C-alpha positions, -999 to 999 in steps of 0.1 A, spaced: 0 0 0 12 35 -8 14 61 18 0 96 9 30 115 22 54 93 1 32 97 -29 31 135 -24 69 137 -20 76 116 -50 51 134 -72 63 168 -60 99 158 -68 88 147 -103 69 180 -107 100 199 -98 118 185 -129 86 187 -151 79 224 -152 53 221 -179 33 197 -158 37 219 -127 24 249 -147 -6 229 -158 -14 220 -122 -11 257 -111 -42 263 -133 -61 239 -111 -51 255 -78 -74 243 -49 -88 213 -67 -85 180 -49 -84 144 -61 -88 109 -48 -70 84 -68 -81 48 -61 -58 21 -74 -53 -15 -66 -22 -4 -46 -41 19 -24 -60 52 -21 -40 83 -29 -54 117 -24 -43 153 -23 -50 189 -32 -31 212 -56 -16 243 -40 -10 277 -56 24 266 -68 11 235 -85 25 211 -59 5 183 -42 -4 188 -6 -26 170 19 -62 179 13 -80 200 39 -102 180 62 -138 174 50 -128 182 15 -153 174 -12 -130 159 -39 -131 177 -72 -126 143 -89 -124 107 -77 -107 84 -102 -112 47 -96 -91 21 -114 -101 -13 -100 -80 -44 -102 -103 -58 -130 -90 -32 -154 -55 -48 -154 -68 -81 -168 -89 -62 -194 -58 -42 -204 -37 -74 -207 -63 -90 -229 -67 -57 -248 -104 -56 -242 -108 -18 -246 -145 -17 -240 -144 -37 -209 -115 -16 -195 -135 16 -203 -165 2 -185 -144 -4 -153 -127 30 -152 -148 53 -130 -147 91 -128 -168 109 -102 -169 147 -103 -150 169 -127 -142 145 -155 -122 171 -175 -99 177 -145 -97 139 -140 -86 132 -175 -61 161 -175 -47 147 -142 -43 112 -157 -27 127 -188 -3 147 -166 7 116 -147 12 97 -179 35 123 -194 58 129 -164 95 126 -172 113 105 -146 149 116 -155 165 136 -127 142 123 -100 170 115 -76 207 120 -76 226 101 -49 257 80 -45 242 58 -18 234 22 -29 203 20 -7 189 53 -21 197 42 -57 179 9 -50 149 26 -36 150 51 -65 151 22 -90 121 5 -73 101 36 -72 110 45 -107 99 10 -119 66 14 -100 59 48 -115 69 37 -150 46 7 -146 18 31 -133 26 55 -161 24 28 -188 -9 15 -173 -24 50 -172 -11 57 -207 -27 25 -220 -60 33 -201 -60 69 -215 -53 57 -250 -79 29 -248 -105 53 -233 -101 77 -262 -101 49 -288 -131 31 -273 -155 59 -265 -170 56 -299 -171 18 -299 -187 19 -264 -214 44 -274 -221 26 -307 -221 -10 -297 -224 -14 -260 -246 14 -247 -264 19 -280 -266 56 -272 -255 65 -308 -269 50 -339 -252 43 -372 -259 60 -405 -277 29 -418 -300 29 -387 -307 66 -391 -316 62 -428 -338 32 -420 -356 52 -393 -361 81 -417 -375 58 -444 -399 42 -419 -411 77 -408 -416 86 -444 -435 54 -450 -457 61 -420 -464 97 -432 -474 84 -466 -497 58 -451 -512 84 -428 -518 108 -456 -535 79 -476 -556 70 -446 -567 106 -441 -576 108 -478 -597 76 -476 -614 89 -444 -623 122 -461 -636 103 -492 -658 81 -470 -672 111 -451 -684 127 -484 
């Protein structure tokens, strides 16, 4: 399980060497997030400088991003629609997606510089963890973008295809023609 303070320290160290990402976060000053992963719950708030701090007590999170364990198996099998169904955003989805994109695009070079073997080992382990997290988030983000249309068309059936739209319009025209014919017959009978 990840500790929030360790997460904040590592993320803030990464942000120090990623000025573009830090500048992006400054635009979201005061927003808070709760990031639920299989490794634990990570939360924080963005301060005026763009760094991550502990959220104020009783904070209503701006966004809650939930990536359950089931997503990993869908990603391994490259089942984009199933992965998209499992990914949950609550709150400000735009900020949530921007936050995921920011994490995915962080540059890990220059994170730590030390001569100590223990520190270098810990650095390597943390770097491998974050690279794995980055790759997973990148895959999720890419799959989410690619599968939104597929999900809306085939799974939720919220969108219709051109063929279905043309078929619907043809049926409406047919009903209108039959209605007009029926009205004409009715008027003829009344005379």
